[in-house]
C-alpha positions as semicolon CSV with decimal commas, in nm:
position;residue;x (nm);y (nm);z (nm)
1;M;7,813;10,350;11,930
2;K;7,443;10,370;11,983
3;G;7,387;10,220;12,324
4;D;7,573;9,889;12,324
5;E;7,560;9,858;11,946
6;F;7,861;9,933;11,729
7;V;7,783;10,152;11,428
8;D;7,996;10,182;11,115
9;V;8,091;10,550;11,084
10;R;8,047;10,521;10,708
11;T;7,673;10,479;10,763
12;E;7,646;10,786;10,988
13;A;7,486;11,089;10,822
14;E;7,719;11,335;10,994
15;F;8,019;11,169;10,823
16;A;7,861;11,153;10,477
17;G;8,121;11,225;10,211
18;R;8,395;11,276;10,473
19;V;8,498;10,922;10,567
20;Q;8,722;10,675;10,382
21;Y;8,863;10,335;10,474
22;H;9,203;10,223;10,347
23;C;9,282;9,858;10,422
24;D;9,588;9,667;10,302
25;N;9,628;9,313;10,435
26;K;9,611;9,363;10,813
27;D;9,664;9,739;10,813
28;C;9,349;9,955;10,814
29;T;9,327;10,334;10,827
30;L;9,026;10,558;10,888
31;R;9,046;10,898;10,718
32;I;8,810;11,181;10,813
33;T;8,818;11,497;10,602
34;D;8,677;11,843;10,672
35;L;8,705;11,791;11,049
36;R;8,455;11,953;11,280
37;E;8,462;12,004;11,655
38;S;8,169;11,761;11,673
39;D;8,403;11,488;11,542
40;S;8,588;11,489;11,876
41;A;8,527;11,138;12,012
42;E;8,675;10,795;12,075
43;Y;8,713;10,569;11,771
44;K;8,755;10,192;11,772
45;F;8,831;9,940;11,499
46;R;8,611;9,631;11,478
47;F;8,610;9,334;11,244
48;V;8,378;9,036;11,209
49;T;8,475;8,692;11,077
50;N;8,258;8,415;10,937
51;Q;8,314;8,207;11,250
52;R;8,061;8,186;11,530
53;G;8,136;8,456;11,785
54;G;8,411;8,594;11,559
55;K;8,365;8,961;11,646
56;Y;8,668;9,156;11,764
57;T;8,710;9,517;11,878
58;G;9,039;9,701;11,920
59;S;9,134;9,839;12,258
60;P;9,216;10,098;12,374
61;A;9,025;10,342;12,159
62;V;9,181;10,630;11,966
63;N;9,085;10,963;12,120
64;L;9,041;11,243;11,865
65;S;9,028;11,607;11,975
66;V;8,942;11,869;11,715
67;T;9,049;12,221;11,810
68;V;9,005;12,574;11,679
69;L;9,291;12,823;11,696
70;Q;9,252;13,142;11,898
71;A;9,476;13,450;11,908
72;Q;9,507;13,576;12,267
73;V;9,636;13,930;12,330
74;I;9,830;14,004;12,651
75;K;9,913;14,359;12,760
76;T;10,267;14,333;12,897
77;W;10,327;14,702;12,986
78;P;9,984;14,867;12,967
79;K;10,087;15,194;13,132
80;L;10,441;15,249;13,005
81;Y;10,396;15,105;12,657
82;P;10,023;15,078;12,581
83;T;10,075;14,968;12,221
84;W;10,338;14,700;12,302
85;K;10,151;14,369;12,302
86;N;10,222;14,000;12,334
87;V;10,000;13,779;12,117
88;T;9,986;13,398;12,152
89;C;9,830;13,147;11,911
90;Q;9,645;12,899;12,134
91;S;9,447;12,579;12,092
92;S;9,233;12,369;12,326
93;C;9,461;12,066;12,285
94;R;9,832;12,013;12,230
95;L;9,927;12,009;11,864
96;P;10,213;11,791;11,737
97;D;10,557;11,954;11,741
98;P;10,737;12,112;11,570
99;L;10,496;12,362;11,420
100;S;10,550;12,681;11,227
101;Y;10,291;12,957;11,241
102;V;10,160;13,225;11,007
103;W;10,046;13,562;11,140
104;Y;9,807;13,812;10,979
105;Q;9,792;14,177;11,087
106;N;9,486;14,347;10,937
107;E;9,460;14,029;10,721
108;V;9,808;14,094;10,574
109;N;10,072;13,826;10,627
110;I;10,362;13,940;10,847
111;D;10,695;13,757;10,853
112;R;10,669;13,583;11,190
113;K;10,678;13,205;11,249
114;E;10,665;13,169;11,629
115;S;10,358;13,066;11,829
116;S;10,392;13,389;12,028
117;I;10,496;13,734;11,906
118;E;10,569;14,070;12,073
119;K;10,566;14,401;11,889
120;Y;10,414;14,747;11,867
121;F;10,061;14,756;11,731
122;D;9,821;15,030;11,640
123;Q;9,515;15,041;11,864
124;T;9,287;14,969;11,565
125;D;9,487;14,669;11,436
126;S;9,341;14,318;11,416
127;I;9,550;14,002;11,448
128;S;9,496;13,641;11,338
129;C;9,711;13,326;11,328
130;A;9,725;12,990;11,151
131;V;9,943;12,681;11,147
132;K;10,183;12,665;10,850
133;G;10,030;12,438;10,589
134;Y;9,678;12,503;10,720
135;E;9,639;12,864;10,613
136;K;9,280;12,787;10,511
137;L;9,200;12,744;10,882
138;P;9,309;13,066;11,053
139;S;9,186;13,184;11,390
140;P;8,914;13,449;11,394
141;P;9,073;13,797;11,386
142;V;9,071;13,982;11,719
143;C;9,131;14,347;11,803
144;V;9,470;14,421;11,956
145;G;9,354;14,733;12,143
146;D;9,046;14,815;12,344
147;Q;8,894;15,012;12,062
148;T;8,696;14,893;11,763
149;C;8,913;14,754;11,485
150;N;8,864;14,635;11,128
151;T;8,758;14,268;11,124
152;V;8,542;14,015;10,942
153;T;8,460;13,686;11,116
154;Y;8,259;13,416;10,938
155;T;8,009;13,212;11,136
156;S;8,104;12,892;10,950
157;R;8,411;12,806;10,747
158;S;8,225;12,538;10,547
159;I;7,859;12,464;10,484
160;C;7,695;12,163;10,319
161;A;7,353;12,221;10,164
162;L;7,118;12,004;9,963
163;K;7,034;12,070;9,603
164;G;6,709;12,265;9,577
165;S;6,726;12,395;9,934
166;S;6,821;12,738;10,070
167;V;7,131;12,836;10,267
168;D;7,232;13,126;10,491
169;I;7,598;13,235;10,497
170;S;7,670;13,483;10,777
171;C;7,954;13,695;10,913
172;I;8,020;13,948;11,190
173;Y;8,216;14,258;11,092
174;S;8,341;14,584;11,241
175;H;8,518;14,892;11,106
176;T;8,674;15,201;11,260
177;H;8,516;15,447;11,017
178;P;8,176;15,446;10,845
179;A;8,156;15,202;10,555
180;V;8,127;15,346;10,209
181;S;8,031;15,008;10,052
182;K;7,973;14,650;10,163
183;F;7,865;14,342;9,968
184;W;7,911;13,965;9,917
185;F;8,106;13,814;9,629
186;S;8,257;13,484;9,512
187;P;8,610;13,468;9,363
188;E;8,492;13,180;9,140
189;R;8,275;13,432;8,955
190;S;8,567;13,665;8,876
191;H;8,536;13,582;8,506
192;Q;8,209;13,779;8,512
193;W;8,369;14,092;8,661
194;Q;8,469;14,389;8,453
195;H;8,809;14,384;8,622
196;R;8,946;14,062;8,768
197;S;9,099;14,244;9,066
198;H;8,777;14,429;9,153
199;P;8,510;14,198;9,304
200;E;8,145;14,264;9,219
201;D;7,827;14,223;9,419
202;L;7,658;13,882;9,375
203;R;7,324;14,056;9,344
204;T;7,436;14,190;9,007
205;D;7,539;13,844;8,877
206;S;7,286;13,694;8,636
207;H;7,357;13,343;8,765
208;Y;7,206;13,438;9,103
209;A;6,929;13,659;8,966
210;G;6,614;13,628;9,177
211;R;6,780;13,381;9,416
212;V;7,005;13,603;9,631
213;E;6,937;13,852;9,907
214;V;7,150;14,013;10,181
215;I;6,997;14,045;10,527
216;E;7,120;14,263;10,814
217;T;6,901;14,198;11,116
218;E;7,146;14,369;11,350
219;R;7,437;14,607;11,327
220;G;7,766;14,444;11,236
221;R;7,608;14,119;11,113
222;S;7,545;14,036;10,748
223;T;7,376;13,726;10,603
224;L;7,383;13,609;10,242
225;R;7,081;13,392;10,156
226;I;7,079;13,180;9,839
227;R;6,760;12,993;9,743
228;D;6,692;12,700;9,510
229;L;7,053;12,585;9,526
230;T;7,221;12,417;9,232
231;E;7,548;12,226;9,226
232;R;7,700;12,521;9,036
233;D;7,654;12,730;9,351
234;S;7,931;12,533;9,522
235;A;8,197;12,800;9,580
236;E;8,375;13,018;9,836
237;Y;8,192;13,332;9,947
238;H;8,341;13,652;10,098
239;F;8,206;13,964;10,262
240;K;8,377;14,290;10,170
241;F;8,356;14,642;10,310
242;K;8,531;14,968;10,235
243;S;8,557;15,289;10,437
244;Q;8,725;15,619;10,361
245;S;9,052;15,507;10,524
246;F;9,044;15,125;10,505
247;E;8,947;14,841;10,271
248;W;8,902;14,480;10,381
249;K;9,085;14,297;10,101
250;N;8,966;13,943;10,177
251;S;9,305;13,774;10,176
252;L;9,178;13,548;10,457
253;P;8,950;13,252;10,370
254;G;8,574;13,303;10,353
255;T;8,295;13,043;10,379
256;T;8,302;12,742;10,146
257;L;7,962;12,616;10,029
258;T;7,917;12,261;9,895
259;V;7,586;12,175;9,730
260;T;7,512;11,803;9,721
261;A;7,242;11,578;9,579
262;L;7,153;11,247;9,740
263;Q;7,164;10,931;9,530
264;V;7,065;10,573;9,596
265;K;7,328;10,323;9,482
266;V;7,309;9,945;9,473
267;S;7,610;9,832;9,674
268;R;7,554;9,456;9,633
269;I;7,307;9,189;9,530
270;I;7,263;8,932;9,805
271;S;7,026;8,690;9,634
272;V;6,794;8,678;9,335
273;Q;6,467;8,487;9,345
274;Q;6,193;8,449;9,093
275;T;5,975;8,728;9,235
276;Q;6,213;8,911;9,471
277;T;6,564;9,050;9,483
278;E;6,754;9,081;9,810
279;A;6,987;9,378;9,784
280;E;7,180;9,630;9,990
281;L;7,123;9,994;9,897
282;K;7,322;10,297;10,006
283;C;7,223;10,662;10,029
284;Q;7,522;10,864;9,914
285;S;7,620;11,230;9,903
286;S;7,939;11,433;9,870
287;C;7,881;11,598;10,210
288;S;7,629;11,620;10,493
289;P;7,463;11,919;10,659
290;A;7,603;12,019;10,997
291;G;7,470;11,845;11,305
292;R;7,411;11,485;11,400
293;L;7,167;11,378;11,133
294;S;7,014;11,046;11,043
295;Y;6,875;10,911;10,717
296;V;6,516;10,857;10,613
297;W;6,418;10,588;10,360
298;F;6,104;10,591;10,147
299;R;5,951;10,281;9,986
300;N;5,680;10,349;9,731
301;G;5,639;10,694;9,887
302;Q;5,596;10,559;10,241
303;K;5,847;10,646;10,513
304;N;6,036;10,348;10,655
305;T;6,078;10,422;11,024
306;T;6,309;10,126;11,095
307;Q;6,600;10,238;10,873
308;Q;6,802;10,541;10,991
309;T;7,147;10,472;10,847
310;S;7,285;10,519;10,498
311;A;7,258;10,143;10,429
312;Y;6,927;9,970;10,359
313;T;6,901;9,593;10,310
314;D;6,571;9,425;10,220
315;Y;6,379;9,209;9,973
316;F;6,246;9,418;9,687
317;N;5,953;9,330;9,463
318;P;5,893;9,426;9,102
319;G;5,747;9,777;9,092
320;D;5,905;9,896;9,417
321;N;6,064;10,241;9,405
322;I;6,310;10,351;9,672
323;S;6,444;10,697;9,767
324;C;6,627;10,850;10,065
325;A;6,671;11,185;10,241
326;F;6,839;11,341;10,542
327;S;6,626;11,359;10,853
328;G;6,480;11,708;10,869
329;Y;6,530;11,753;10,495
330;E;6,261;11,513;10,375
331;D;6,154;11,755;10,104
332;Y;6,491;11,705;9,930
333;R;6,485;11,336;9,852
334;S;6,704;11,147;9,614
335;P;6,567;11,032;9,277
336;S;6,381;10,701;9,306
337;V;6,533;10,373;9,195
338;Y;6,362;10,045;9,116
339;P;6,542;9,759;9,289
340;S;6,324;9,511;9,104
341;K;6,537;9,600;8,803
342;L;6,861;9,539;8,987
343;P;7,098;9,345;8,762
344;S;7,278;9,029;8,858
345;V;7,603;8,887;8,732
346;S;7,718;8,528;8,774
347;V;8,000;8,304;8,657
348;S;7,997;7,942;8,547
349;P;8,151;7,713;8,650
350;S;8,158;7,835;9,009
351;G;8,460;7,777;9,227
352;E;8,822;7,813;9,123
353;I;8,886;7,925;8,766
354;V;9,199;7,791;8,597
355;E;9,375;7,951;8,302
356;G;9,281;7,785;7,974
357;S;8,939;7,669;8,088
358;S;8,605;7,774;7,938
359;V;8,412;8,028;8,148
360;T;8,071;8,188;8,102
361;L;7,959;8,523;8,247
362;T;7,588;8,603;8,272
363;C;7,466;8,964;8,308
364;R;7,087;8,986;8,352
365;T;6,810;9,188;8,512
366;H;6,527;8,995;8,673
367;A;6,243;9,225;8,578
368;N;5,944;9,231;8,354
369;P;5,991;9,361;8,096
370;A;6,358;9,276;8,083
371;A;6,596;9,569;8,093
372;K;6,888;9,618;7,861
373;N;7,219;9,546;8,031
374;T;7,581;9,621;7,950
375;L;7,888;9,431;8,070
376;Y;8,207;9,628;8,140
377;K;8,562;9,548;8,234
378;G;8,702;9,885;8,332
379;N;8,603;10,115;8,045
380;Q;8,585;9,831;7,792
381;I;8,239;9,715;7,683
382;L;8,208;9,339;7,636
383;P;7,947;9,217;7,385
384;L;7,658;9,018;7,533
385;T;7,430;8,772;7,360
386;P;7,055;8,846;7,368
387;E;7,043;8,618;7,671
388;G;7,304;8,833;7,849
389;I;7,591;8,583;7,817
390;Y;7,960;8,646;7,757
391;N;8,182;8,344;7,700
392;F;8,558;8,294;7,749
393;A;8,658;8,003;7,525
394;S;9,001;7,985;7,691
395;I;9,030;8,227;7,980
396;S;9,375;8,376;8,044
397;S;9,549;8,554;8,328
398;E;9,484;8,887;8,153
399;D;9,109;8,827;8,197
400;R;9,145;8,847;8,575
401;G;8,965;9,151;8,718
402;I;8,637;9,321;8,808
403;Y;8,335;9,298;8,576
404;D;8,040;9,539;8,606
405;C;7,688;9,457;8,492
406;K;7,492;9,781;8,441
407;T;7,132;9,859;8,358
408;E;6,999;10,145;8,148
409;D;6,949;10,360;8,458
410;Q;7,313;10,297;8,557
411;L;7,237;10,057;8,842
412;S;7,521;9,811;8,854
413;V;7,664;9,514;9,036
414;S;8,021;9,389;9,022
415;L;8,189;9,051;9,012
416;F;8,555;8,973;9,057
417;I;8,698;8,688;8,851
418;D;9,013;8,536;8,989
419;V;9,201;8,334;8,727
420;Q;9,456;8,091;8,865
421;Y;9,759;7,997;8,658
422;A;10,093;7,823;8,687
423;P;10,406;8,033;8,737
424;K;10,548;8,207;8,434
425;I;10,919;8,154;8,355
426;P;11,101;8,298;8,655
427;S;11,365;8,566;8,621
428;V;11,679;8,579;8,836
429;S;11,861;8,893;8,944
430;V;12,193;8,913;9,127
431;S;12,299;9,182;9,372
432;P;12,559;9,317;9,358
433;S;12,602;9,275;8,985
434;G;12,940;9,236;8,821
435;E;13,241;9,046;8,955
436;L;13,202;8,858;9,283
437;V;13,496;8,899;9,518
438;E;13,591;8,617;9,749
439;G;13,446;8,671;10,095
440;S;13,175;8,909;9,977
441;S;12,798;8,865;10,013
442;V;12,572;8,799;9,715
443;T;12,191;8,789;9,693
444;L;11,999;8,605;9,421
445;T;11,634;8,702;9,375
446;C;11,376;8,494;9,189
447;S;11,057;8,650;9,051
448;S;10,765;8,491;8,872
449;D;10,410;8,594;8,788
450;A;10,179;8,333;8,939
451;N;9,832;8,297;9,093
452;P;9,822;8,180;9,362
453;A;10,158;8,321;9,462
454;A;10,451;8,091;9,394
455;N;10,690;7,929;9,638
456;Y;11,058;7,939;9,538
457;T;11,336;7,680;9,566
458;W;11,703;7,731;9,471
459;Y;11,927;7,470;9,308
460;K;12,284;7,444;9,186
461;E;12,346;7,259;8,862
462;D;12,482;6,906;8,905
463;D;12,343;6,905;9,259
464;K;11,995;6,764;9,308
465;S;11,956;6,885;9,666
466;A;11,791;7,223;9,726
467;K;12,024;7,503;9,833
468;A;11,759;7,733;9,977
469;C;11,387;7,806;9,991
470;G;11,231;8,147;9,945
471;Q;11,239;8,426;9,693
472;N;11,587;8,539;9,801
473;F;11,898;8,321;9,825
474;I;12,182;8,486;10,016
475;I;12,543;8,363;10,025
476;T;12,711;8,568;10,297
477;D;13,071;8,448;10,248
478;F;13,127;8,371;9,881
479;R;13,408;8,117;9,826
480;P;13,554;7,939;9,521
481;E;13,350;7,630;9,605
482;H;13,035;7,841;9,564
483;S;13,119;7,911;9,199
484;G;12,880;7,750;8,957
485;S;12,543;7,783;8,787
486;Y;12,233;7,844;8,996
487;Y;11,865;7,841;8,903
488;C;11,535;7,875;9,087
489;E;11,209;7,688;9,062
490;A;10,870;7,858;9,113
491;Q;10,584;7,633;9,217
492;N;10,217;7,671;9,311
493;T;9,910;7,448;9,304
494;R;9,883;7,496;8,926
495;G;10,233;7,394;8,823
496;R;10,602;7,471;8,837
497;R;10,859;7,642;8,616
498;S;11,236;7,677;8,636
499;S;11,446;7,976;8,548
500;T;11,749;7,973;8,321
501;S;12,082;7,913;8,495
502;H;12,285;8,204;8,624
503;H;12,659;8,147;8,650
504;L;12,853;8,284;8,946
505;T;13,233;8,296;8,951
506;V;13,459;8,411;9,231
507;V;13,756;8,635;9,145
508;T;14,060;8,746;9,345
509;G;13,982;9,029;9,572
510;S;14,012;9,356;9,391
511;W;14,248;9,479;9,663
512;E;14,491;9,181;9,658
513;L;14,642;9,220;9,309
514;P;14,744;9,586;9,353
515;V;14,895;9,503;9,692
516;I;15,097;9,210;9,552
517;L;15,220;9,418;9,259
518;S;15,315;9,711;9,480
519;V;15,505;9,488;9,724
520;S;15,690;9,314;9,439
521;V;15,789;9,641;9,272
522;T;15,903;9,787;9,604
523;A;16,119;9,481;9,682
524;L;16,275;9,489;9,334
525;V;16,359;9,858;9,367
526;I;16,522;9,798;9,708
527;I;16,734;9,510;9,569
528;L;16,848;9,719;9,271
529;L;16,941;10,008;9,499
530;F;17,137;9,774;9,726
531;L;17,330;9,627;9,430
532;L;17,412;9,971;9,293
533;L;17,538;10,088;9,631
534;W;17,752;9,772;9,678
535;I;17,905;9,801;9,330
536;R;17,977;10,168;9,383
537;R;18,142;10,098;9,718
538;S;18,355;9,816;9,575
539;L;18,480;10,033;9,288
540;K;18,566;10,309;9,532
541;H;18,774;10,074;9,752
542;Q;18,963;9,937;9,451
543;S;19,044;10,286;9,331
544;E;19,173;10,388;9,674
545;A;19,388;10,072;9,703
546;A;19,550;10,135;9,366
547;E;19,652;10,489;9,452
548;R;19,767;10,432;9,814
549;P;20,156;10,360;9,852
550;D;20,264;10,049;10,045
551;N;20,506;10,135;10,334
552;G;20,615;9,767;10,370
553;A;20,871;9,581;10,167
554;Q;20,803;9,601;9,798
555;T;20,835;9,282;9,606
556;D;20,786;9,178;9,251
557;E;20,486;8,954;9,219
558;I;20,521;8,697;8,949
559;Q;20,206;8,512;8,856
560;Y;20,216;8,204;8,647
561;A;19,894;8,109;8,491
562;A;20,025;7,765;8,406
563;V;20,350;7,579;8,422
564;Q;20,376;7,238;8,258
565;F;20,648;6,986;8,263
566;S;20,633;6,789;7,945
567;T;20,588;6,413;7,980
568;N;20,697;6,343;7,626
569;R;21,059;6,261;7,663
570;P;21,282;6,131;7,380
571;D;21,399;5,780;7,413
572;F;21,758;5,838;7,497
573;A;21,826;5,473;7,539
574;N;21,774;5,408;7,176
575;S;21,917;5,735;7,066
576;N;22,262;5,805;6,968
577;S;22,245;6,145;7,126
578;S;22,510;6,241;7,365
579;S;22,465;6,305;7,734
580;A;22,509;6,671;7,664
581;Q;22,200;6,668;7,455
582;R;22,011;6,488;7,737
583;D;22,105;6,751;7,988
584;R;22,010;7,020;7,750
585;Y;21,665;6,868;7,702
586;Q;21,604;6,854;8,072
587;E;21,681;7,220;8,111
588;E;21,457;7,327;7,824
589;S;21,159;7,101;7,895
590;V;20,980;7,358;8,120
591;T;20,724;7,566;7,931
592;Y;20,565;7,885;8,075
593;S;20,226;7,952;7,929
594;T;20,185;8,288;8,098
595;M;20,394;8,502;8,321
596;N;20,301;8,837;8,467
597;V;20,545;9,049;8,648
598;R;20,400;9,326;8,865
599;S;20,655;9,571;8,983
600;A;20,598;9,805;9,266
601;R;20,820;10,093;9,365
602;R;21,143;9,975;9,527
603;S;21,384;10,135;9,751
604;K;21,753;10,141;9,669
605;H;21,813;9,873;9,927
606;Q;21,558;9,647;9,766
607;A;21,716;9,700;9,422
608;A;22,050;9,571;9,551
609;V;21,898;9,253;9,686
610;E;21,693;9,072;9,428
611;D;21,414;8,881;9,591
612;A;21,159;8,750;9,349
613;S;20,826;8,624;9,473
614;A;20,651;8,392;9,232
615;L;20,288;8,285;9,245
616;Y;20,203;7,979;9,040
617;S;19,843;7,930;8,954
618;T;19,895;7,575;8,826
619;V;20,202;7,361;8,821
620;N;20,189;7,009;8,685
621;K;20,503;6,808;8,714
622;H;20,504;6,464;8,569
623;P;20,745;6,215;8,719
624;R;21,009;6,084;8,502
625;V;20,986;5,730;8,388
């Protein structure tokens, strides 16, 4: 904020090239890259609607603290163990847990991951730490002992400089023995070295010839100065020294230089009149110099004192030329642009565009003489008539998108064409796929390409009433009565379409059939076992009964299967037969169809007394007539 006024951080010079907005529906994120300690502040989100008084600011604010790591050495036993030290990696604010650390002893990585370490050190050792994943941002190396140690500490980790300007890159160094050699180099220039693993002094590189010098105004401080910067000078720079007993190998990061050039871009055309164009311009760069800077705008060479942000909105006349610069760097302005040649793009008819209708795009520049324009959709060039017109005889959904109208000097404006169309034929998916078990849950999903987005309704064939509304139709307890064919209907303001039917059938639970079969088989096996045991037991009893002697009276058992007394008698009244023959007939008229005599063992007493026991199975005796 500046006073009571809210300022978009994207327009602040100090955030140039480091700020991005990411908004999706109602979720907006601010991303700041290449953080600096000066970025520590409170940040608020604010949005403005087209309603009167429709300005809203989020509360509370988000408090951002940017910290720099420091390695602090503690002497735990200075008298008994002078080289035993405790070193802690500290920060000015609490960092999110859990964190893993990286430690460097004499710029060489040692295998320790804790925020605090204890070990024996040499009095001339240096120590540095970093957070795992942020090895490019280590703490400055510090000496473990009280004596001088071998260190190199850069004044700035990153520097932004303007094209054409000069830059100073500095470091503070120390060494335990006199240096044999010391110089600045850039790893990006290793392809120019005789040996890739042996860095060479920048002063011997032809690319920097006449533009580089090394300054040492005091002992232990070296400054690399590069003049007349070009974008090719963007690189990482290191200071290197070598003594008789030690060589600083530069495994720690150096200073990263980014060279940027300002450019004026047309962000949007507000209105186009016969003699003027109202437009919003933006001064852009890939980075910004350190410090809280503001912008300076120039119109026809004259400084505009009212505009100090990266955005500049005004009415521009034919012949106007506009440029911008950072405050304090006015000698390094952007190239001039001519807003009077700003293009415009329009669509006819205005309002909602429906698929199949005829649409005309116009891409023109209101300038004299007229500039040549080109119409793009993505990377595709669309042919324009001499009047700057492109016509869609029957616009389709594929024509929806962003169209850019560009001039010869690459100034451009954009237009988004939104083509509305009825839903395409919906597709239906079922989850889970395959057989549907009774009692399970099933979800039907309907999808259709439509603009505006479609609303969905579910139906069952032979049932006119809607079953559900929405893209998903869920049946939580699927039953036989739910079996049938289902389809969905997609509808928006441009039409409606129905999907093909999808048939659902319930099947017996996959667990029931195996259970029924297993129970049936088990029961059958039990029955068969029971029958086999019963038969075996019966046969055993019969065998024992046949072999066991009977101690009671033994009798002959006579079984008659059938005994019949014949009813066909001769007519003795009319016969001349004698009475003797009649008596004889009566004695012989009994017929035995079967007789079985079963003899058991008899005693001598039983043999003397004959006692026959007869069992008649059937005896039919017919009375005499």
